N, CA, C and O atoms as CSV, one atom per row, in Angstrom:
chain,resi,resn,atom,element,x,y,z
A,1,MET,N,N,0.836,-1.178,0.000
A,1,MET,CA,C,0.000,0.000,0.000
A,1,MET,C,C,0.885,1.247,0.000
A,1,MET,O,O,1.822,1.335,0.793
A,2,PRO,N,N,0.604,2.195,-0.866
A,2,PRO,CA,C,1.416,3.418,-0.891
A,2,PRO,C,C,1.214,4.231,0.383
A,2,PRO,O,O,0.144,4.208,0.992
A,3,LEU,N,N,2.256,4.942,0.769
A,3,LEU,CA,C,2.156,5.791,1.955
A,3,LEU,C,C,1.243,6.976,1.672
A,3,LEU,O,O,1.305,7.559,0.589
A,4,PRO,N,N,0.397,7.337,2.634
A,4,PRO,CA,C,-0.436,8.523,2.425
A,4,PRO,C,C,0.436,9.777,2.538
A,4,PRO,O,O,1.420,9.780,3.278
A,5,PRO,N,N,0.088,10.826,1.820
A,5,PRO,CA,C,0.872,12.055,1.927
A,5,PRO,C,C,0.709,12.671,3.317
A,5,PRO,O,O,-0.362,12.606,3.920
A,6,PHE,N,N,1.789,13.267,3.808
A,6,PHE,CA,C,1.678,13.968,5.085
A,6,PHE,C,C,1.432,15.448,4.819
A,6,PHE,O,O,1.628,15.945,3.710
A,7,HIS,N,N,1.001,16.129,5.862
A,7,HIS,CA,C,0.723,17.573,5.818
A,7,HIS,C,C,1.555,18.209,6.925
A,7,HIS,O,O,1.537,17.747,8.066
A,8,LEU,N,N,2.282,19.268,6.585
A,8,LEU,CA,C,3.077,19.980,7.576
A,8,LEU,C,C,2.931,21.469,7.342
A,8,LEU,O,O,3.142,21.951,6.229
A,9,ALA,N,N,2.573,22.196,8.382
A,9,ALA,CA,C,2.479,23.651,8.326
A,9,ALA,C,C,3.639,24.228,9.132
A,9,ALA,O,O,4.011,23.687,10.173
A,10,PHE,N,N,4.206,25.325,8.645
A,10,PHE,CA,C,5.360,25.935,9.312
A,10,PHE,C,C,5.331,27.441,9.083
A,10,PHE,O,O,4.693,27.916,8.144
A,11,PRO,N,N,6.023,28.196,9.945
A,11,PRO,CA,C,6.005,29.652,9.817
A,11,PRO,C,C,7.016,30.157,8.794
A,11,PRO,O,O,8.056,29.542,8.557
A,12,THR,N,N,6.683,31.282,8.203
A,12,THR,CA,C,7.618,31.981,7.336
A,12,THR,C,C,7.532,33.466,7.662
A,12,THR,O,O,6.499,33.967,8.107
A,13,HIS,N,N,8.642,34.156,7.429
A,13,HIS,CA,C,8.639,35.605,7.663
A,13,HIS,C,C,8.226,36.371,6.404
A,13,HIS,O,O,7.932,37.565,6.458
A,14,ASP,N,N,8.209,35.645,5.239
A,14,ASP,CA,C,7.979,36.318,3.961
A,14,ASP,C,C,7.522,35.274,2.938
A,14,ASP,O,O,8.276,34.362,2.601
A,15,LEU,N,N,6.291,35.409,2.448
A,15,LEU,CA,C,5.769,34.427,1.493
A,15,LEU,C,C,6.513,34.452,0.162
A,15,LEU,O,O,6.687,33.402,-0.456
A,16,ALA,N,N,6.956,35.618,-0.295
A,16,ALA,CA,C,7.710,35.690,-1.554
A,16,ALA,C,C,9.032,34.940,-1.419
A,16,ALA,O,O,9.435,34.227,-2.337
A,17,ALA,N,N,9.707,35.095,-0.284
A,17,ALA,CA,C,10.969,34.379,-0.065
A,17,ALA,C,C,10.720,32.878,0.021
A,17,ALA,O,O,11.517,32.084,-0.478
A,18,ALA,N,N,9.606,32.487,0.657
A,18,ALA,CA,C,9.258,31.063,0.732
A,18,ALA,C,C,9.017,30.507,-0.667
A,18,ALA,O,O,9.480,29.415,-0.994
A,19,ARG,N,N,8.290,31.262,-1.493
A,19,ARG,CA,C,8.055,30.815,-2.878
A,19,ARG,C,C,9.373,30.674,-3.630
A,19,ARG,O,O,9.591,29.669,-4.306
A,20,ASP,N,N,10.249,31.661,-3.522
A,20,ASP,CA,C,11.552,31.584,-4.208
A,20,ASP,C,C,12.299,30.320,-3.820
A,20,ASP,O,O,12.875,29.644,-4.672
A,21,PHE,N,N,12.288,30.005,-2.537
A,21,PHE,CA,C,13.028,28.846,-2.038
A,21,PHE,C,C,12.370,27.525,-2.455
A,21,PHE,O,O,13.012,26.678,-3.077
A,22,TYR,N,N,11.089,27.353,-2.108
A,22,TYR,CA,C,10.435,26.060,-2.344
A,22,TYR,C,C,10.151,25.809,-3.826
A,22,TYR,O,O,10.255,24.674,-4.290
A,23,LEU,N,N,9.802,26.839,-4.558
A,23,LEU,CA,C,9.560,26.675,-5.995
A,23,LEU,C,C,10.870,26.711,-6.775
A,23,LEU,O,O,11.162,25.807,-7.558
A,24,GLY,N,N,11.652,27.759,-6.557
A,24,GLY,CA,C,12.862,27.971,-7.342
A,24,GLY,C,C,14.007,27.044,-6.993
A,24,GLY,O,O,14.564,26.390,-7.874
A,25,LYS,N,N,14.365,26.979,-5.718
A,25,LYS,CA,C,15.525,26.174,-5.305
A,25,LYS,C,C,15.213,24.688,-5.258
A,25,LYS,O,O,15.996,23.867,-5.735
A,26,LEU,N,N,14.047,24.339,-4.673
A,26,LEU,CA,C,13.731,22.915,-4.490
A,26,LEU,C,C,12.882,22.317,-5.602
A,26,LEU,O,O,12.805,21.094,-5.723
A,27,GLY,N,N,12.242,23.154,-6.420
A,27,GLY,CA,C,11.454,22.633,-7.531
A,27,GLY,C,C,10.075,22.136,-7.160
A,27,GLY,O,O,9.478,21.356,-7.903
A,28,CYS,N,N,9.553,22.577,-6.012
A,28,CYS,CA,C,8.188,22.207,-5.629
A,28,CYS,C,C,7.188,22.886,-6.568
A,28,CYS,O,O,7.521,23.843,-7.267
A,29,ARG,N,N,5.967,22.374,-6.567
A,29,ARG,CA,C,4.872,23.039,-7.277
A,29,ARG,C,C,4.033,23.782,-6.247
A,29,ARG,O,O,3.940,23.372,-5.090
A,30,GLU,N,N,3.420,24.885,-6.687
A,30,GLU,CA,C,2.554,25.640,-5.789
A,30,GLU,C,C,1.122,25.154,-5.917
A,30,GLU,O,O,0.633,24.890,-7.016
A,31,GLY,N,N,0.459,25.040,-4.773
A,31,GLY,CA,C,-0.961,24.709,-4.737
A,31,GLY,C,C,-1.758,25.967,-4.434
A,31,GLY,O,O,-1.473,27.042,-4.962
A,32,ARG,N,N,-2.744,25.819,-3.591
A,32,ARG,CA,C,-3.578,26.968,-3.218
A,32,ARG,C,C,-2.777,27.951,-2.386
A,32,ARG,O,O,-1.741,27.611,-1.816
A,33,SER,N,N,-3.282,29.185,-2.329
A,33,SER,CA,C,-2.611,30.194,-1.514
A,33,SER,C,C,-3.576,31.321,-1.186
A,33,SER,O,O,-4.658,31.429,-1.764
A,34,SER,N,N,-3.163,32.148,-0.256
A,34,SER,CA,C,-3.878,33.376,0.079
A,34,SER,C,C,-2.807,34.410,0.397
A,34,SER,O,O,-1.620,34.164,0.181
A,35,GLU,N,N,-3.210,35.539,0.897
A,35,GLU,CA,C,-2.209,36.544,1.275
A,35,GLU,C,C,-1.516,36.173,2.579
A,35,GLU,O,O,-0.581,36.858,2.994
A,36,HIS,N,N,-1.964,35.083,3.242
A,36,HIS,CA,C,-1.408,34.682,4.539
A,36,HIS,C,C,-0.711,33.323,4.528
A,36,HIS,O,O,-0.026,32.982,5.492
A,37,TRP,N,N,-0.869,32.548,3.469
A,37,TRP,CA,C,-0.271,31.212,3.422
A,37,TRP,C,C,-0.152,30.743,1.974
A,37,TRP,O,O,-0.797,31.278,1.073
A,38,VAL,N,N,0.691,29.726,1.775
A,38,VAL,CA,C,0.841,29.110,0.454
A,38,VAL,C,C,1.138,27.619,0.633
A,38,VAL,O,O,1.944,27.231,1.479
A,39,ASP,N,N,0.472,26.795,-0.176
A,39,ASP,CA,C,0.698,25.341,-0.196
A,39,ASP,C,C,1.795,24.998,-1.195
A,39,ASP,O,O,1.887,25.605,-2.262
A,40,PHE,N,N,2.621,24.027,-0.844
A,40,PHE,CA,C,3.636,23.509,-1.765
A,40,PHE,C,C,3.505,21.996,-1.862
A,40,PHE,O,O,3.249,21.320,-0.865
A,41,ASP,N,N,3.681,21.479,-3.056
A,41,ASP,CA,C,3.756,20.034,-3.291
A,41,ASP,C,C,5.224,19.649,-3.117
A,41,ASP,O,O,6.051,19.913,-3.989
A,42,PHE,N,N,5.537,19.028,-1.995
A,42,PHE,CA,C,6.893,18.643,-1.617
A,42,PHE,C,C,7.003,17.130,-1.752
A,42,PHE,O,O,6.740,16.391,-0.803
A,43,TYR,N,N,7.395,16.676,-2.946
A,43,TYR,CA,C,7.517,15.242,-3.224
A,43,TYR,C,C,6.202,14.516,-2.949
A,43,TYR,O,O,6.205,13.396,-2.439
A,44,GLY,N,N,5.080,15.149,-3.286
A,44,GLY,CA,C,3.776,14.532,-3.091
A,44,GLY,C,C,3.161,14.791,-1.727
A,44,GLY,O,O,2.060,14.319,-1.447
A,45,HIS,N,N,3.851,15.530,-0.880
A,45,HIS,CA,C,3.351,15.861,0.449
A,45,HIS,C,C,2.969,17.340,0.489
A,45,HIS,O,O,3.507,18.146,-0.271
A,46,GLN,N,N,2.052,17.687,1.365
A,46,GLN,CA,C,1.543,19.057,1.418
A,46,GLN,C,C,2.249,19.850,2.517
A,46,GLN,O,O,2.071,19.587,3.706
A,47,LEU,N,N,3.049,20.820,2.096
A,47,LEU,CA,C,3.660,21.773,3.018
A,47,LEU,C,C,2.883,23.071,2.912
A,47,LEU,O,O,2.480,23.474,1.821
A,48,VAL,N,N,2.672,23.726,4.050
A,48,VAL,CA,C,1.971,25.003,4.049
A,48,VAL,C,C,2.802,26.013,4.817
A,48,VAL,O,O,3.023,25.874,6.020
A,49,ALA,N,N,3.258,27.032,4.103
A,49,ALA,CA,C,4.000,28.127,4.730
A,49,ALA,C,C,2.995,29.180,5.170
A,49,ALA,O,O,2.283,29.755,4.346
A,50,HIS,N,N,2.940,29.428,6.476
A,50,HIS,CA,C,2.039,30.434,7.033
A,50,HIS,C,C,2.839,31.678,7.386
A,50,HIS,O,O,3.893,31.591,8.017
A,51,LEU,N,N,2.340,32.819,6.982
A,51,LEU,CA,C,2.999,34.080,7.304
A,51,LEU,C,C,2.862,34.319,8.807
A,51,LEU,O,O,1.786,34.663,9.298
A,52,ALA,N,N,3.963,34.133,9.526
A,52,ALA,CA,C,3.990,34.273,10.987
A,52,ALA,C,C,5.415,34.611,11.406
A,52,ALA,O,O,6.081,33.790,12.036
A,53,PRO,N,N,5.896,35.812,11.066
A,53,PRO,CA,C,7.290,36.164,11.346
A,53,PRO,C,C,7.691,36.004,12.804
A,53,PRO,O,O,8.839,35.670,13.098
A,54,GLU,N,N,6.752,36.240,13.723
A,54,GLU,CA,C,7.070,36.137,15.147
A,54,GLU,C,C,7.350,34.700,15.586
A,54,GLU,O,O,7.906,34.486,16.663
A,55,GLU,N,N,6.973,33.713,14.771
A,55,GLU,CA,C,7.193,32.300,15.084
A,55,GLU,C,C,8.507,31.760,14.521
A,55,GLU,O,O,8.902,30.639,14.841
A,56,CYS,N,N,9.180,32.539,13.692
A,56,CYS,CA,C,10.410,32.074,13.045
A,56,CYS,C,C,11.590,32.203,14.010
A,56,CYS,O,O,11.866,33.282,14.534
A,57,SER,N,N,12.269,31.096,14.229
A,57,SER,CA,C,13.451,31.098,15.093
A,57,SER,C,C,14.317,29.894,14.762
A,57,SER,O,O,13.840,28.909,14.198
A,58,MET,N,N,15.575,29.981,15.111
A,58,MET,CA,C,16.499,28.871,14.885
A,58,MET,C,C,16.234,27.778,15.914
A,58,MET,O,O,15.992,28.064,17.087
A,59,ALA,N,N,16.281,26.552,15.477
A,59,ALA,CA,C,16.071,25.414,16.361
A,59,ALA,C,C,17.342,25.111,17.148
A,59,ALA,O,O,18.451,25.335,16.663
A,60,LYS,N,N,17.176,24.612,18.333
A,60,LYS,CA,C,18.311,24.097,19.099
A,60,LYS,C,C,18.818,22.860,18.373
A,60,LYS,O,O,18.109,22.287,17.546
A,61,THR,N,N,20.031,22.453,18.678
A,61,THR,CA,C,20.609,21.300,17.993
A,61,THR,C,C,20.880,20.155,18.961
A,61,THR,O,O,20.931,20.331,20.178
A,62,SER,N,N,21.049,18.986,18.374
A,62,SER,CA,C,21.365,17.768,19.104
A,62,SER,C,C,22.466,17.051,18.342
A,62,SER,O,O,22.454,17.035,17.111
A,63,ASP,N,N,23.421,16.458,19.054
A,63,ASP,CA,C,24.516,15.744,18.398
A,63,ASP,C,C,24.020,14.412,17.837
A,63,ASP,O,O,23.472,13.583,18.563
A,64,VAL,N,N,24.220,14.225,16.542
A,64,VAL,CA,C,23.888,12.966,15.877
A,64,VAL,C,C,25.099,12.584,15.038
A,64,VAL,O,O,25.380,13.222,14.023
A,65,ASP,N,N,25.809,11.554,15.454
A,65,ASP,CA,C,26.966,11.052,14.717
A,65,ASP,C,C,27.953,12.185,14.380
A,65,ASP,O,O,28.501,12.238,13.280
A,66,GLY,N,N,28.164,13.083,15.346
A,66,GLY,CA,C,29.133,14.157,15.166
A,66,GLY,C,C,28.606,15.418,14.502
A,66,GLY,O,O,29.357,16.378,14.333
A,67,ASP,N,N,27.330,15.440,14.121
A,67,ASP,CA,C,26.731,16.627,13.502
A,67,ASP,C,C,25.790,17.311,14.489
A,67,ASP,O,O,25.119,16.646,15.278
A,68,ALA,N,N,25.746,18.647,14.441
A,68,ALA,CA,C,24.806,19.424,15.242
A,68,ALA,C,C,23.489,19.514,14.463
A,68,ALA,O,O,23.270,20.457,13.702
A,69,VAL,N,N,22.632,18.535,14.662
A,69,VAL,CA,C,21.373,18.414,13.920
A,69,VAL,C,C,20.301,19.282,14.579
A,69,VAL,O,O,20.069,19.169,15.782
A,70,PRO,N,N,19.641,20.154,13.795
A,70,PRO,CA,C,18.543,20.941,14.358
A,70,PRO,C,C,17.452,20.011,14.888
A,70,PRO,O,O,16.988,19.119,14.177
A,71,CYS,N,N,17.045,20.227,16.144
A,71,CYS,CA,C,16.018,19.351,16.736
A,71,CYS,C,C,14.702,19.449,15.985
A,71,CYS,O,O,14.018,18.440,15.812
A,72,ARG,N,N,14.330,20.645,15.533
A,72,ARG,CA,C,13.128,20.803,14.715
A,72,ARG,C,C,13.550,20.853,13.262
A,72,ARG,O,O,14.203,21.801,12.825
A,73,HIS,N,N,13.177,19.835,12.520
A,73,HIS,CA,C,13.441,19.816,11.079
A,73,HIS,C,C,12.452,18.873,10.418
A,73,HIS,O,O,11.799,18.064,11.078
A,74,PHE,N,N,12.355,18.994,9.115
A,74,PHE,CA,C,11.527,18.080,8.340
A,74,PHE,C,C,12.251,17.817,7.036
A,74,PHE,O,O,13.216,18.503,6.701
A,75,GLY,N,N,11.784,16.828,6.308
A,75,GLY,CA,C,12.439,16.512,5.052
A,75,GLY,C,C,11.809,15.309,4.389
A,75,GLY,O,O,10.642,14.981,4.603
A,76,VAL,N,N,12.626,14.667,3.577
A,76,VAL,CA,C,12.132,13.539,2.799
A,76,VAL,C,C,13.272,12.537,2.608
A,76,VAL,O,O,14.445,12.905,2.549
A,77,VAL,N,N,12.894,11.269,2.514
A,77,VAL,CA,C,13.846,10.203,2.198
A,77,VAL,C,C,13.700,9.919,0.711
A,77,VAL,O,O,12.636,9.519,0.239
A,78,LEU,N,N,14.782,10.133,-0.012
A,78,LEU,CA,C,14.785,9.964,-1.466
A,78,LEU,C,C,15.519,8.695,-1.869
A,78,LEU,O,O,16.311,8.171,-1.086
A,79,PRO,N,N,15.271,8.188,-3.075
A,79,PRO,CA,C,16.150,7.156,-3.615
A,79,PRO,C,C,17.557,7.752,-3.741
A,79,PRO,O,O,17.700,8.949,-3.994
A,80,MET,N,N,18.582,6.935,-3.569
A,80,MET,CA,C,19.957,7.424,-3.539
A,80,MET,C,C,20.321,8.221,-4.797
A,80,MET,O,O,21.001,9.242,-4.699
A,81,SER,N,N,19.880,7.773,-5.969
A,81,SER,CA,C,20.216,8.502,-7.201
A,81,SER,C,C,19.593,9.899,-7.199
A,81,SER,O,O,20.223,10.853,-7.655
A,82,GLU,N,N,18.372,10.030,-6.695
A,82,GLU,CA,C,17.722,11.348,-6.609
A,82,GLU,C,C,18.422,12.227,-5.578
A,82,GLU,O,O,18.583,13.429,-5.788
A,83,TRP,N,N,18.841,11.623,-4.457
A,83,TRP,CA,C,19.556,12.377,-3.423
A,83,TRP,C,C,20.853,12.953,-3.995
A,83,TRP,O,O,21.161,14.130,-3.805
A,84,ARG,N,N,21.601,12.112,-4.694
A,84,ARG,CA,C,22.865,12.576,-5.294
A,84,ARG,C,C,22.616,13.706,-6.298
A,84,ARG,O,O,23.340,14.702,-6.308
A,85,ALA,N,N,21.596,13.550,-7.136
A,85,ALA,CA,C,21.275,14.584,-8.131
A,85,ALA,C,C,20.862,15.887,-7.442
A,85,ALA,O,O,21.254,16.968,-7.880
A,86,LEU,N,N,20.071,15.792,-6.364
A,86,LEU,CA,C,19.666,16.983,-5.633
A,86,LEU,C,C,20.873,17.650,-4.984
A,86,LEU,O,O,21.021,18.870,-5.057
A,87,ALA,N,N,21.735,16.863,-4.352
A,87,ALA,CA,C,22.938,17.429,-3.718
A,87,ALA,C,C,23.789,18.156,-4.751
A,87,ALA,O,O,24.291,19.249,-4.487
A,88,GLU,N,N,23.951,17.559,-5.915
A,88,GLU,CA,C,24.737,18.177,-6.989
A,88,GLU,C,C,24.078,19.473,-7.472
A,88,GLU,O,O,24.756,20.480,-7.676
A,89,ARG,N,N,22.760,19.443,-7.652
A,89,ARG,CA,C,22.040,20.635,-8.102
A,89,ARG,C,C,22.119,21.758,-7.073
A,89,ARG,O,O,22.335,22.917,-7.427
A,90,LEU,N,N,21.942,21.411,-5.796
A,90,LEU,CA,C,22.013,22.425,-4.742
A,90,LEU,C,C,23.418,23.015,-4.640
A,90,LEU,O,O,23.570,24.223,-4.456
A,91,ARG,N,N,24.427,22.185,-4.755
A,91,ARG,CA,C,25.814,22.698,-4.746
A,91,ARG,C,C,26.043,23.646,-5.926
A,91,ARG,O,O,26.664,24.698,-5.771
A,92,ALA,N,N,25.537,23.268,-7.104
A,92,ALA,CA,C,25.708,24.106,-8.298
A,92,ALA,C,C,24.994,25.448,-8.139
A,92,ALA,O,O,25.406,26.443,-8.734
A,93,GLN,N,N,23.931,25.479,-7.341
A,93,GLN,CA,C,23.201,26.719,-7.076
A,93,GLN,C,C,23.892,27.574,-6.010
A,93,GLN,O,O,23.462,28.692,-5.727
A,94,GLY,N,N,24.966,27.040,-5.422
A,94,GLY,CA,C,25.667,27.768,-4.370
A,94,GLY,C,C,24.965,27.712,-3.023
A,94,GLY,O,O,25.122,28.614,-2.200
A,95,THR,N,N,24.194,26.659,-2.795
A,95,THR,CA,C,23.457,26.511,-1.544
A,95,THR,C,C,24.405,26.454,-0.356
A,95,THR,O,O,25.440,25.790,-0.394
A,96,GLU,N,N,24.028,27.163,0.696
A,96,GLU,CA,C,24.770,27.099,1.954
A,96,GLU,C,C,24.122,26.016,2.811
A,96,GLU,O,O,22.985,26.170,3.259
A,97,PHE,N,N,24.837,24.936,3.034
A,97,PHE,CA,C,24.327,23.835,3.853
A,97,PHE,C,C,24.679,24.093,5.314
A,97,PHE,O,O,25.744,24.632,5.614
A,98,ILE,N,N,23.787,23.709,6.220
A,98,ILE,CA,C,24.175,23.749,7.626
A,98,ILE,C,C,24.846,22.428,8.002
A,98,ILE,O,O,25.623,22.378,8.956
A,99,ILE,N,N,24.554,21.374,7.269
A,99,ILE,CA,C,25.288,20.110,7.337
A,99,ILE,C,C,25.483,19.663,5.890
A,99,ILE,O,O,24.522,19.346,5.189
A,100,GLU,N,N,26.729,19.645,5.463
A,100,GLU,CA,C,27.076,19.301,4.079
A,100,GLU,C,C,26.630,17.878,3.739
A,100,GLU,O,O,26.564,17.020,4.620
A,101,PRO,N,N,26.326,17.628,2.474
A,101,PRO,CA,C,25.997,16.263,2.053
A,101,PRO,C,C,27.128,15.297,2.413
A,101,PRO,O,O,28.292,15.523,2.080
A,102,HIS,N,N,26.759,14.226,3.095
A,102,HIS,CA,C,27.747,13.222,3.484
A,102,HIS,C,C,27.038,11.944,3.933
A,102,HIS,O,O,25.810,11.884,3.991
A,103,LEU,N,N,27.837,10.927,4.247
A,103,LEU,CA,C,27.313,9.649,4.716
A,103,LEU,C,C,27.370,9.624,6.243
A,103,LEU,O,O,28.413,9.904,6.835
A,104,ARG,N,N,26.256,9.291,6.870
A,104,ARG,CA,C,26.164,9.203,8.334
A,104,ARG,C,C,26.046,7.743,8.739
A,104,ARG,O,O,25.507,6.926,7.992
A,105,PHE,N,N,26.542,7.420,9.904
A,105,PHE,CA,C,26.518,6.053,10.459
A,105,PHE,C,C,27.209,5.066,9.517
A,105,PHE,O,O,26.758,3.934,9.342
A,106,LYS,N,N,28.296,5.510,8.926
A,106,LYS,CA,C,29.010,4.696,7.937
A,106,LYS,C,C,29.388,3.327,8.512
A,106,LYS,O,O,30.015,3.230,9.567
A,107,GLY,N,N,28.990,2.275,7.791
A,107,GLY,CA,C,29.292,0.912,8.186
A,107,GLY,C,C,28.447,0.389,9.334
A,107,GLY,O,O,28.684,-0.718,9.818
A,108,GLU,N,N,27.459,1.168,9.781
A,108,GLU,CA,C,26.602,0.771,10.894
A,108,GLU,C,C,25.172,0.563,10.399
A,108,GLU,O,O,24.834,0.966,9.286
A,109,PRO,N,N,24.330,-0.068,11.227
A,109,PRO,CA,C,22.918,-0.148,10.853
A,109,PRO,C,C,22.356,1.263,10.659
A,109,PRO,O,O,22.657,2.167,11.438
A,110,GLY,N,N,21.554,1.442,9.635
A,110,GLY,CA,C,20.961,2.744,9.366
A,110,GLY,C,C,21.868,3.695,8.601
A,110,GLY,O,O,21.600,4.895,8.539
A,111,GLU,N,N,22.954,3.160,8.010
A,111,GLU,CA,C,23.835,4.027,7.213
A,111,GLU,C,C,22.994,4.798,6.196
A,111,GLU,O,O,22.146,4.227,5.511
A,112,GLN,N,N,23.248,6.117,6.112
A,112,GLN,CA,C,22.425,6.969,5.262
A,112,GLN,C,C,23.206,8.160,4.746
A,112,GLN,O,O,24.145,8.636,5.384
A,113,ALA,N,N,22.804,8.625,3.593
A,113,ALA,CA,C,23.296,9.888,3.062
A,113,ALA,C,C,22.387,10.967,3.624
A,113,ALA,O,O,21.177,10.765,3.725
A,114,THR,N,N,22.951,12.109,3.989
A,114,THR,CA,C,22.153,13.176,4.574
A,114,THR,C,C,22.713,14.538,4.206
A,114,THR,O,O,23.901,14.675,3.914
A,115,MET,N,N,21.856,15.534,4.223
A,115,MET,CA,C,22.263,16.931,4.076
A,115,MET,C,C,21.166,17.789,4.691
A,115,MET,O,O,19.988,17.432,4.660
A,116,PHE,N,N,21.569,18.919,5.249
A,116,PHE,CA,C,20.634,19.852,5.881
A,116,PHE,C,C,20.844,21.241,5.322
A,116,PHE,O,O,21.972,21.660,5.064
A,117,LEU,N,N,19.735,21.958,5.137
A,117,LEU,CA,C,19.793,23.357,4.747
A,117,LEU,C,C,18.631,24.086,5.411
A,117,LEU,O,O,17.683,23.466,5.893
A,118,LEU,N,N,18.722,25.411,5.425
A,118,LEU,CA,C,17.667,26.238,6.002
A,118,LEU,C,C,16.899,26.942,4.908
A,118,LEU,O,O,17.472,27.350,3.899
A,119,ASP,N,N,15.599,27.084,5.108
A,119,ASP,CA,C,14.840,27.941,4.199
A,119,ASP,C,C,15.054,29.391,4.654
A,119,ASP,O,O,15.694,29.608,5.682
A,120,PRO,N,N,14.546,30.377,3.933
A,120,PRO,CA,C,14.810,31.778,4.291
A,120,PRO,C,C,14.295,32.197,5.672
A,120,PRO,O,O,14.733,33.215,6.207
A,121,SER,N,N,13.377,31.429,6.250
A,121,SER,CA,C,12.843,31.761,7.571
A,121,SER,C,C,13.499,30.955,8.685
A,121,SER,O,O,13.064,31.017,9.835
A,122,GLY,N,N,14.545,30.199,8.350
A,122,GLY,CA,C,15.268,29.432,9.363
A,122,GLY,C,C,14.702,28.060,9.649
A,122,GLY,O,O,15.134,27.413,10.603
A,123,ASN,N,N,13.739,27.586,8.850
A,123,ASN,CA,C,13.227,26.228,9.006
A,123,ASN,C,C,14.250,25.263,8.423
A,123,ASN,O,O,14.691,25.426,7.286
A,124,ALA,N,N,14.625,24.257,9.210
A,124,ALA,CA,C,15.639,23.294,8.783
A,124,ALA,C,C,14.995,22.147,8.010
A,124,ALA,O,O,13.970,21.600,8.416
A,125,LEU,N,N,15.621,21.796,6.883
A,125,LEU,CA,C,15.178,20.677,6.055
A,125,LEU,C,C,16.300,19.663,5.946
A,125,LEU,O,O,17.464,20.026,5.776
A,126,GLU,N,N,15.945,18.388,6.043
A,126,GLU,CA,C,16.900,17.305,5.843
A,126,GLU,C,C,16.454,16.487,4.647
A,126,GLU,O,O,15.277,16.157,4.502
A,127,PHE,N,N,17.405,16.170,3.803
A,127,PHE,CA,C,17.197,15.238,2.698
A,127,PHE,C,C,18.113,14.066,2.973
A,127,PHE,O,O,19.310,14.244,3.201
A,128,LYS,N,N,17.553,12.867,2.952
A,128,LYS,CA,C,18.363,11.686,3.220
A,128,LYS,C,C,18.044,10.589,2.226
A,128,LYS,O,O,17.033,10.633,1.525
A,129,ALA,N,N,18.935,9.594,2.178
A,129,ALA,CA,C,18.760,8.451,1.284
A,129,ALA,C,C,19.507,7.257,1.865
A,129,ALA,O,O,20.452,7.413,2.639
A,130,PHE,N,N,19.071,6.080,1.484
A,130,PHE,CA,C,19.688,4.832,1.910
A,130,PHE,C,C,20.005,4.009,0.674
A,130,PHE,O,O,19.206,3.945,-0.261
A,131,GLU,N,N,21.167,3.383,0.672
A,131,GLU,CA,C,21.455,2.419,-0.404
A,131,GLU,C,C,20.458,1.276,-0.335
A,131,GLU,O,O,20.041,0.729,-1.356
A,132,ASN,N,N,20.081,0.922,0.907
A,132,ASN,CA,C,19.107,-0.143,1.152
A,132,ASN,C,C,17.994,0.451,2.014
A,132,ASN,O,O,18.192,0.637,3.215
A,133,ILE,N,N,16.831,0.753,1.435
A,133,ILE,CA,C,15.738,1.388,2.153
A,133,ILE,C,C,15.303,0.550,3.359
A,133,ILE,O,O,14.679,1.077,4.280
A,134,GLY,N,N,15.619,-0.730,3.366
A,134,GLY,CA,C,15.331,-1.589,4.508
A,134,GLY,C,C,16.072,-1.139,5.762
A,134,GLY,O,O,15.735,-1.579,6.861
A,135,GLN,N,N,17.061,-0.283,5.625
A,135,GLN,CA,C,17.819,0.239,6.762
A,135,GLN,C,C,17.156,1.449,7.413
A,135,GLN,O,O,17.665,1.967,8.407
A,136,LEU,N,N,16.036,1.905,6.873
A,136,LEU,CA,C,15.373,3.106,7.378
A,136,LEU,C,C,15.128,3.058,8.881
A,136,LEU,O,O,15.335,4.058,9.568
A,137,PHE,N,N,14.692,1.920,9.404
A,137,PHE,CA,C,14.402,1.800,10.833
A,137,PHE,C,C,15.333,0.802,11.513
A,137,PHE,O,O,15.007,0.278,12.579
A,138,ALA,N,N,16.488,0.534,10.906
A,138,ALA,CA,C,17.425,-0.460,11.463
A,138,ALA,C,C,17.937,-0.012,12.826
A,138,ALA,O,O,18.139,1.178,13.067
A,139,LYS,N,N,18.140,-0.967,13.698
A,139,LYS,CA,C,18.695,-0.710,15.037
A,139,LYS,C,C,20.136,-1.152,15.091
A,139,LYS,O,O,20.783,-1.021,16.130
């Protein structure tokens, strides 16, 4: 059975900047919108950027395999070939990563490719991939 799409709403300080990032940098499609919010198709999932500048703040971090991972983040698990293509495209765009694309938990259960970046409002996004998707929940 296919996974149902998830819905995530998050704050933005500027809807135009959110559109530039999610449409332009990440290649999302735009759905419905108003002067206060905009929907994005994020790999088949519904993201909603709500204009709420007072809610925008940097997340605290937690150590994960030597990286300072933002505790509040969202993202998607991609096939490895798509992850590599995205990492290459983002690098070519001059993206500033908060955690550079690399392999985490190398040689351990749950080995994964990962990268983190911030949207213009400081929301952290993680893109990850597994050579073997069966490792997604490995212990």
